[in-house]
C-alpha positions in Angstrom: 92.1 -99.3 80.9 93.6 -95.9 81.6 96.7 -94.7 79.9 99.4 -92.6 81.5 101.6 -90.2 79.6 104.1 -87.4 80.4 102.5 -84.0 80.7 102.7 -81.7 77.7 101.8 -78.1 77.3 98.1 -77.5 77.6 98.0 -75.7 74.2 99.6 -78.7 72.6 97.0 -81.1 74.1 94.2 -78.9 72.6 96.0 -78.5 69.2 97.1 -82.0 68.4 95.3 -83.0 65.3 97.5 -85.5 63.5 95.6 -88.5 62.3 96.4 -91.9 63.7 98.9 -93.7 61.4 100.6 -97.0 61.3 104.4 -96.9 61.5 106.9 -94.2 62.3 105.9 -90.9 60.7 107.6 -87.6 60.1 105.4 -85.0 61.9 107.5 -81.8 62.0 110.8 -80.2 61.0 112.6 -77.1 62.1 116.0 -75.4 62.2 118.1 -72.9 64.2 120.6 -70.5 62.6 121.0 -67.9 65.3 119.9 -66.5 68.6 118.8 -63.2 70.2 122.5 -62.2 70.0 122.4 -62.4 66.2 122.7 -64.7 63.2 125.3 -67.4 63.6 125.9 -66.4 67.2 125.3 -68.3 70.4 124.6 -66.9 73.9 128.0 -67.6 75.5 128.8 -64.0 75.6 132.3 -64.8 74.4 134.1 -62.1 72.4 137.2 -62.2 70.2 138.4 -64.5 67.5 139.6 -68.1 67.5 142.9 -68.9 66.0 141.3 -69.5 62.6 139.7 -66.1 62.6 136.2 -67.3 63.4 134.3 -65.9 66.4 134.5 -67.6 69.8 130.7 -67.4 70.1 130.0 -69.0 66.7 126.8 -71.1 66.6 126.9 -74.5 64.8 127.2 -78.2 65.1 124.2 -78.5 67.4 123.2 -82.0 66.3 126.4 -83.7 67.5 124.3 -84.6 70.6 120.7 -83.9 71.5 119.0 -84.6 74.8 115.4 -84.2 76.1 115.3 -82.2 79.4 111.5 -82.1 80.0 108.6 -80.0 78.7 109.7 -78.5 75.4 113.4 -78.0 76.6 116.3 -79.8 75.0 120.0 -79.7 75.3 122.4 -79.8 72.3 126.1 -80.1 72.2 128.4 -79.1 69.4 131.6 -81.1 69.0 135.2 -79.8 69.3 134.5 -76.7 67.3 134.9 -75.3 63.7 137.8 -77.4 62.6 136.3 -78.0 59.2 137.8 -74.5 58.4 141.4 -75.1 57.2 143.9 -73.5 59.6 146.8 -75.8 60.8 146.7 -79.4 59.7 149.4 -80.3 62.3 146.8 -79.8 65.0 143.9 -81.1 62.9 142.8 -77.5 62.2 141.4 -77.4 65.8 141.1 -74.2 67.7 140.5 -73.0 71.3 136.8 -73.3 70.9 135.5 -73.7 74.5 133.3 -76.8 74.9 129.7 -76.1 75.6 126.1 -77.2 75.5 123.2 -75.2 74.2 119.7 -75.1 75.8 116.9 -75.0 73.3 113.2 -74.7 73.2 111.7 -77.0 70.6 108.0 -76.6 70.8 105.5 -78.6 68.8 102.3 -76.9 67.8 99.5 -77.7 65.4 100.5 -76.7 61.9 98.4 -74.1 60.1 100.0 -74.8 56.7 102.3 -77.2 54.9 102.2 -80.9 54.5 103.2 -82.0 58.0 100.7 -82.0 60.9 102.9 -80.1 63.4 105.2 -77.1 63.3 108.4 -76.9 65.3 109.1 -73.6 67.0 112.8 -73.3 67.8 114.8 -71.0 70.0 118.2 -70.9 71.6 117.7 -69.8 75.2 121.1 -70.4 76.9 124.7 -71.4 76.3 126.7 -73.1 79.1 130.5 -73.4 78.9 132.1 -76.5 80.3 135.0 -76.2 82.8 136.9 -77.9 85.6 137.4 -76.4 89.1 140.9 -77.9 89.1 143.9 -77.4 86.8 143.8 -79.0 83.3 146.7 -79.6 80.9 147.0 -77.3 77.9 149.5 -77.3 75.0 152.1 -74.5 74.7 151.5 -74.3 71.0 155.2 -73.6 70.4 155.9 -76.6 68.2 153.0 -75.7 65.9 153.5 -71.9 65.8 150.2 -71.3 67.5 149.2 -69.5 70.7 149.1 -71.3 74.1 146.1 -73.6 74.3 144.8 -72.2 77.6 141.7 -70.0 77.1 142.1 -66.4 78.2 138.8 -66.9 80.1 140.4 -69.2 82.6 140.5 -68.1 86.2 142.0 -69.4 89.5 139.2 -71.9 89.9 137.8 -72.2 86.4 139.7 -74.1 83.7 137.8 -74.5 80.4 137.7 -77.6 78.2 138.4 -76.9 74.5 138.7 -78.6 71.2 142.4 -77.9 70.7 144.0 -81.3 69.9 147.3 -80.4 71.6 145.7 -79.9 75.0 147.0 -83.1 76.6 149.6 -84.1 79.1 151.6 -87.2 80.0 150.0 -90.7 80.0 147.5 -92.3 77.7 144.4 -90.8 76.2 142.4 -91.6 79.4 144.2 -89.0 81.5 141.3 -87.1 83.1 143.4 -83.9 83.4 143.6 -83.4 79.6 141.9 -80.2 78.6 141.0 -81.4 75.1 137.4 -82.5 74.8 135.3 -83.5 71.8 131.7 -83.7 73.0 129.6 -86.1 70.9 126.5 -87.0 73.0 124.7 -85.6 76.0 122.1 -86.9 78.4 120.4 -85.3 81.4 120.3 -86.9 84.9 116.9 -87.8 86.1 116.9 -85.0 88.7 117.7 -82.5 86.0 120.7 -81.2 88.0 123.6 -82.6 86.0 124.4 -83.6 82.4 126.6 -86.5 81.1 128.7 -85.9 78.0 130.7 -88.5 76.0 133.6 -87.6 73.8 136.0 -88.9 71.2 139.4 -87.8 72.5 139.7 -90.0 75.5 137.2 -91.4 75.1 135.7 -89.7 78.2 132.4 -89.7 79.9 132.2 -86.6 82.1 129.5 -85.3 84.4 128.9 -81.6 84.7 126.7 -79.4 86.8 123.9 -78.3 84.5 123.5 -74.8 85.9 127.2 -73.8 86.0 128.9 -76.2 83.5 131.5 -77.2 86.2 132.9 -80.7 86.1 131.5 -83.0 88.7 133.1 -86.3 87.8 135.1 -88.1 85.0 134.2 -91.8 84.8 137.1 -94.3 84.5 136.3 -96.3 81.3 137.8 -99.7 80.4 141.5 -99.4 79.6 141.1 -101.2 76.3 139.4 -98.1 74.9 142.5 -95.9 75.4 145.4 -95.3 73.1 148.9 -95.3 74.6 150.6 -92.8 72.2 148.9 -89.4 71.8 149.3 -87.0 68.9 147.8 -83.7 67.7 146.5 -84.9 64.4 144.4 -87.9 63.3 147.3 -89.4 61.3 149.6 -89.1 64.3 147.3 -91.2 66.5 146.4 -93.9 64.0 149.9 -94.9 63.1 151.7 -98.1 64.0 152.6 -96.8 67.5 149.0 -97.6 68.7 148.0 -101.2 68.5 144.9 -101.0 70.6 142.2 -98.5 71.7 139.8 -96.2 69.9 140.5 -94.9 66.4 141.2 -91.2 66.3 138.1 -89.1 65.9 135.9 -92.2 66.3 135.6 -92.5 70.1 132.5 -92.7 72.2 130.1 -91.1 69.7 126.8 -92.1 71.4 125.5 -92.0 75.0 122.2 -93.2 76.5 120.8 -93.1 80.0 118.4 -95.7 81.1 114.9 -94.5 82.1 115.5 -95.1 85.8 118.6 -92.8 85.6 120.9 -95.4 87.0 123.0 -96.5 84.0 124.8 -94.8 81.2 125.3 -96.7 78.0 127.9 -95.5 75.6 128.7 -96.7 72.1 131.9 -96.4 70.1 131.6 -94.9 66.6 133.9 -97.5 65.0 135.7 -100.8 65.8 138.7 -100.5 68.2 142.1 -100.8 66.6 142.5 -104.3 68.0 139.1 -105.3 66.7 139.4 -103.8 63.3 142.5 -105.8 62.4 140.8 -109.1 63.1 138.4 -110.3 60.3 136.1 -111.9 63.0 135.5 -108.5 64.6 136.3 -106.0 61.8 132.7 -104.7 61.9 132.1 -105.0 65.7 131.7 -101.9 67.8 131.9 -101.8 71.6 129.1 -100.8 73.9 130.0 -99.7 77.4 127.6 -99.6 80.4 128.5 -97.5 83.4 126.8 -97.7 86.7 126.4 -94.1 87.6 126.7 -94.5 91.4 129.6 -97.0 91.5 131.3 -96.3 88.2 131.4 -100.1 87.4 131.6 -100.8 83.7 130.9 -103.6 81.3 131.5 -104.0 77.5 129.4 -105.7 74.9 129.9 -106.3 71.2 127.6 -104.8 68.6 127.7 -105.8 64.9 127.3 -103.2 62.3 124.8 -103.9 59.5 125.0 -101.3 56.7 126.4 -98.1 58.1 130.1 -97.2 58.4 129.6 -96.4 62.1 127.1 -95.4 64.9 126.4 -91.8 65.8 124.1 -92.1 68.8 122.2 -94.4 71.1 119.0 -93.7 73.1 117.3 -95.9 75.8 114.0 -97.5 75.0 114.0 -99.4 78.4 116.6 -100.7 80.8 118.0 -103.1 78.3 116.7 -102.0 74.9 118.0 -99.1 72.8 117.8 -97.4 69.5 121.1 -96.9 67.6 121.8 -94.7 64.6 123.9 -96.3 61.9 124.9 -94.0 59.1 127.3 -93.4 56.3 129.0 -90.1 55.6 127.0 -89.2 52.5 124.6 -86.4 52.0 124.3 -82.7 52.5 127.8 -81.3 53.5 129.7 -84.2 51.9 131.3 -82.3 49.0 134.5 -82.9 47.0 137.6 -81.4 48.3 137.9 -77.7 47.5 134.1 -77.3 47.0 132.2 -74.8 49.1 128.8 -75.4 47.4 126.0 -77.5 49.0 124.8 -78.3 45.5 127.9 -80.5 45.1 126.9 -82.7 48.0 126.8 -86.5 47.6 123.5 -88.5 47.8 122.7 -89.8 51.3 122.5 -93.6 51.3 122.4 -95.1 54.8 120.8 -93.5 57.9 119.2 -96.3 59.7 117.9 -96.6 63.3 117.9 -100.1 64.7 116.5 -101.5 68.0 118.9 -103.6 70.0 118.8 -105.6 73.3 121.7 -106.1 75.6 120.0 -108.3 78.2 121.6 -111.5 77.0 124.9 -110.1 75.7 128.2 -111.3 77.2 130.8 -109.0 78.9 133.8 -108.7 76.6 135.9 -106.4 78.7 139.6 -107.0 77.9 138.8 -109.6 75.3 139.7 -109.7 71.6 139.1 -111.9 68.6 136.8 -114.9 68.7 136.4 -114.5 72.5 134.2 -111.4 71.8 132.0 -112.9 69.1 129.9 -115.2 71.3 127.0 -113.4 73.0 126.8 -110.3 70.8 124.1 -107.7 71.4 120.8 -108.8 69.9 119.6 -106.6 67.1 116.4 -106.4 65.1 117.0 -107.3 61.4 114.5 -104.7 60.2 115.3 -101.0 60.9 113.0 -99.2 63.2 113.4 -96.1 61.0 115.0 -95.5 57.6 115.7 -91.8 57.8 116.7 -91.4 54.1 113.5 -93.1 52.9 111.4 -91.0 55.2 112.9 -87.7 54.2 112.8 -88.5 50.5 109.1 -89.3 50.9 108.7 -85.9 52.5 110.2 -84.3 49.4 113.9 -83.9 50.1 116.4 -84.9 47.5 119.1 -87.4 48.5 121.8 -84.7 48.5 119.6 -82.5 50.7 119.5 -85.0 53.5 122.2 -84.1 56.1 125.3 -86.3 55.9 125.9 -86.1 59.6 122.7 -87.3 61.3 124.1 -87.6 64.8 121.8 -86.5 67.6 118.7 -88.6 68.6 116.5 -88.3 71.6 112.9 -89.0 72.6 110.7 -86.0 73.3 107.4 -85.3 74.9 104.3 -87.3 74.1 101.4 -85.7 72.2 97.8 -86.8 71.6 96.4 -87.3 68.1 92.9 -86.2 67.1 91.4 -89.4 68.4 93.1 -89.0 71.9 95.7 -91.7 71.2 99.2 -91.3 72.6 101.9 -90.4 70.0 105.5 -90.6 71.2 108.1 -88.5 69.6 111.7 -89.0 68.4 113.8 -86.0 67.6 116.7 -86.2 65.2 119.4 -83.6 64.6 122.4 -83.0 62.3 125.9 -81.8 62.9 126.6 -79.1 60.2 130.3 -78.8 61.1 129.8 -75.0 61.6 129.5 -74.7 57.8 125.9 -73.6 57.0 126.8 -72.7 53.5 127.9 -76.2 52.7 126.1 -78.4 55.2 122.9 -76.4 55.7 121.5 -75.1 59.0 121.2 -76.9 62.3 118.1 -79.0 61.4 115.6 -81.0 63.5 113.3 -83.8 62.3 110.5 -85.0 64.6 109.0 -88.4 64.1 105.9 -89.8 65.8 105.4 -93.4 66.8 103.0 -95.5 68.8 103.4 -98.3 71.4 102.8 -100.8 68.6 105.8 -99.4 66.7 108.1 -99.7 69.7 106.8 -102.2 72.3 108.1 -101.8 75.8 109.1 -98.1 75.3 109.6 -96.4 78.7 110.0 -92.6 79.0 112.9 -91.3 81.1 111.7 -90.2 84.6 113.0 -86.7 84.4 112.4 -84.3 87.3 109.7 -81.8 86.8 111.7 -78.7 87.9 114.8 -79.1 85.8 117.6 -76.6 86.2 117.5 -74.1 84.7 113.7 -74.2 85.0 112.0 -74.3 81.5 110.0 -71.2 80.8 107.0 -73.3 80.0 106.4 -73.9 83.7 105.5 -70.3 84.1 102.8 -70.8 81.5 101.6 -73.9 83.3 101.3 -72.1 86.6 99.2 -69.3 85.0 97.1 -71.9 83.2 96.6 -74.4 86.0 96.8 -72.2 89.1 97.4 -74.2 92.3 97.8 -77.4 90.2 100.7 -75.8 88.3 102.4 -74.7 91.5 102.0 -78.2 93.0 103.5 -79.7 89.9 106.6 -77.5 90.1 107.2 -78.7 93.7 107.0 -82.4 92.6 110.5 -83.5 91.5 109.2 -86.7 89.9 108.3 -86.9 86.3 104.9 -85.3 85.9 102.2 -87.6 84.6 98.5 -87.1 83.9 95.8 -89.6 83.1 93.4 -89.6 80.2 90.5 -91.9 79.8 
């Protein structure tokens, strides 16, 4: 029987030398703390300072969302910006940080030293700012003694999304014209031309052109996710005025795209307000499926096991997914007033579970016991215990990032025996505080078909936009074959006996 797997870099095929192992195994680690523009700086080209004095091109928070884009290219999205730096509590310390995603090269090569079989070469290659071609609503800032919330970079046909919490207008939190945006997860369309980003403010799921960052579409999500009364700070949105909808700062934390590219699957970080106050659903999160073409949605109930919430979701198949349950403990979780990473608490719960939504019941608009029948099926044993794996690698519990938030599958590799090894990449959100929460880190795990039966890789287009630099290497290495592969927009596959 012949096996088919996604094409990887030729050098990697030759170099792969990790022994076949049973179970999910840590195979590489890496980090990013700067770019060709300098340490702690991204490639946005932005100049000037934010309201809190930090640079507008500050690099950080890359692990809020992580998506595979083909080859050794990945996309990462920081959240609403460096609001962990105290500035103005009336607006949740948010600033006019322009929403963006970062394009990364994360290349696996055979390790020449160390205890892990692979090394991870990391590089930031591009920063893409997110904007709308039509007018958005920004706050005046007058009530909070801060500048107007509209970025100075706006033009007549480009209006940037930002993390400023007062950038909203009339209506509920689902108003698509609100300029405030808190990106938490990102996925690439199968043709490589657009990206989908979920957020916590609306919650929103927005689609952007990958090359320009311009808004393509905002999906209408179920009304029961929205809050009616908006505020500029967490405590002003979680008061008695709101009796239903997402909890402030705990919106749509995770987003998946099915391998066929037809369906988005988002997951809320915490129970909705109406669910949290009912003992029957106090630990139930909502999963929302979105038909990309029609926009039709459905909701399903997901029961938390040990974590305080879910940070991301990634598709295993059309109906099966991995979800990341975690607590808030670990590197970066320090006592109030501390600026020392050494004061971090010990990580306890960072678990990845496999779930299946195929038999779950639609609970859109329902509450209480009406939602508890037909919950999403969930494996009782975790697919991966991240804390245990990283402690086995040698990290102390307080060195494991508190905010393990971004997860994505990556390219397949071959072990020394020619067996296929799938990869799972995991990243952290360091809140733009490298001195407290460490650098932007990446942990790569290898697993086999036996570890995750039914796994189907996303059918990503071969010539993604912008085109990964690795294709140039393939053309020179494969000649006419490389050129032909570039023209083929299907996911590239190659057979091995």
